[in-house]
N, C-alpha and C positions, 0 to 999 in steps of 0.2 A: 820473402824477396831477397835478392842479394843487393848489396850496394854498388854503386857506380865502379868503384875499383876492384870490385871483387873479394875483399878482404873480410867483409863482414855480412852475417846472416841476420836477416829480421824476421820476426813472426809475431803473431798476436797470442797471448796466453793469459790465464788467470793464476798462474802459478804461485803467487804471493797473496791470493785471495781478492785480488783487484784486477779486473781485466785491462791489459794495456800492451803496448808493443814493445819487444824486447830486441836485444842485439847481442850478438856474439861474435868477437874478433876470431875469426877461423885461424889465422895465421900464428897467433900468440896462445891458443889455447886457453884463454881467458875465460872465466866465468860468465854466464849471462848477465847482462844488465839492462835497466829500463832504458828505452829510448825515446825521443820525442816527447817530453813531458808536457809540452804545450798542448798536446792532444786532450781535448776536454771530454770526449765522448766516454760513456761507461762501457760500451762494447764495440770498440773499434776492430773491424774485420775487413776482409777483401781490400787489402791497401797495396798500393805501387809506389815505389820509390822513383823519384826523378832522376834521370841519368846524368844530369849536369849540376845539381844543387843538392843541398840538404833539406829536402822537402819530400812530401808524400801526399797522395790522395787516399781516401779511405770512405768507407760505407760504416754506418752506425747500426747495429742490430737491436731493435727496440721491439719488445714484444707487448703489443697491445691488441688484445683481442676483443673484438666488438661483434654486434650481431647486425647482419644487414639484409635486405630484401632487394631481388631482382625482379624488375618487371619484365616479363618475358615477352611482351608485344613490343616494347621500346628498347629492351637492353640496358635500361636506366637503373643504377645501384641507389638505394636509400639506406642511410644508417638508421637502424631501428633502436638499438640499446647500445648505449656507448657510457663508459664511467672510467675512471683511472685505473680500475682493477680488471680482471678476466671476465668477460661475459660470453658463455658459451652454452652449446647443447641446447637451442631453442625449441621448443614444441608448441605448435599452434594448437588451441582447443579445439574439439570439433565442431562447435557453433562458430568458429572463426572470430571471437571477440577478446580473447586472452591469450597470453604467451607466458609459457613456463620456461625458465632457463636457469642454468648455474651460475653464480658469481661469488666472487670472493671479495666484494666491496665491504663486507662487514668484518673482515679478517680472517674469516675461514670460508670454505666452499659450502654455500647453502643454496637451496632452491628459492627463487623470486618469481612472482606473478605480476605482470603488468598489462596493460590494455594492448591490442594487437599492434597499435603504431609505437609501442615502447612506453608510453606515458604511465604516470599513476604507479610506478613499481613499489612493490611491498615485498618483504621477507616473508616466506611461507615457512621455512624451518628455521630452527635454532639448536644450539646446544653442540652436543657430542654425536649427533646422528651421522655425519658424513655422507649426505646422499649422493647417489648417482644419478643420472639423468631421471628427470620426472616424466610419467607418461600420464595422459590426461584419461579420465573416466569418461564413458559414453555420453554422460550428462553435462560435461564441462564443469561440474561443481567440486571435484577432487582430482588429487593427483597421486599416483603409486610410484613407489620409489624403493630402491634398495640401498642398505647401508654398505660403504665401500669395504668395511673390515669385517663386519658379521655376516654379511650377504642376507640379513633379515630384511622382510618386506614390510613395507609400510603405506597406509594410506593417508593423507592429509587434505582435509577439507578446505577449500579456499576461502570460505567464511570465516576460518579461524578455529582454535582449539588445538590440542596435542594431537600428533599423529597417532593412529592405533595399528598395532600390528596385525599382519595377515597371517593365516595360518596357525598351526597348533605350535606347542613350544618345541623349540629347536629346529623347526623347520626353516630352510634357506632358500634362497634362489636369487637370481640376477636378471636384469634385462626384463622386467615385468612388462606386460601390455594388456590392456583391459579388453575384453570381449565386446562385439558391437552390441550385444543385448545389455551390457553394463553388470551382468551378473557373476562375471568370473575374470580373474586375473591370470593370464598365462605367464609361466616364467621358465628360465632354463637354469640347471645347476648340475653339480656333479652326480651323485646318485639320488638327489632329491628332486625330480623334475615332476611338473604336473599343474594342476589347476587349483587356484584357491577360490573359494566363494567370498563373493564381495559383501 
């Protein structure tokens, strides 16, 4: 935005590692400098300067991803999973009792299992697996997923234990889905596409 006198240009940037509002005086060709140090927001964006005073309005960008449920008959939204971290990619189990979702609340993106209403959440995966979205087995007792980096496919039992790798050595894929009979996992991948026996 321009200052009221037209001599300064203001913009939002993280050019020094911290997101803030900057100013450059266009007439003098001076270097950009931080402006409005009293702005306490961590991501001030979409601001507008007052035309008659040294004031501004702004909005703050906050990334807070939660999982919501929409009741179709009433149009009512209900928060199902919420934390101070990012909770994403929900998958309701076939029996409707459990929810699998990704969350980085433990410090890394992992798969979590909760009741369908978001209660009793427990961490399903741990370590260096870097799981992508989990998909339920037909019997709602396990979740299949692929690793983000290696694209190896795994199956993790909801009851616990270490995930087991699906397919033979070196076989990779991504976006697995379990067949309705629960016997196979369908996946996509580069040259290695097909079905894995469960």
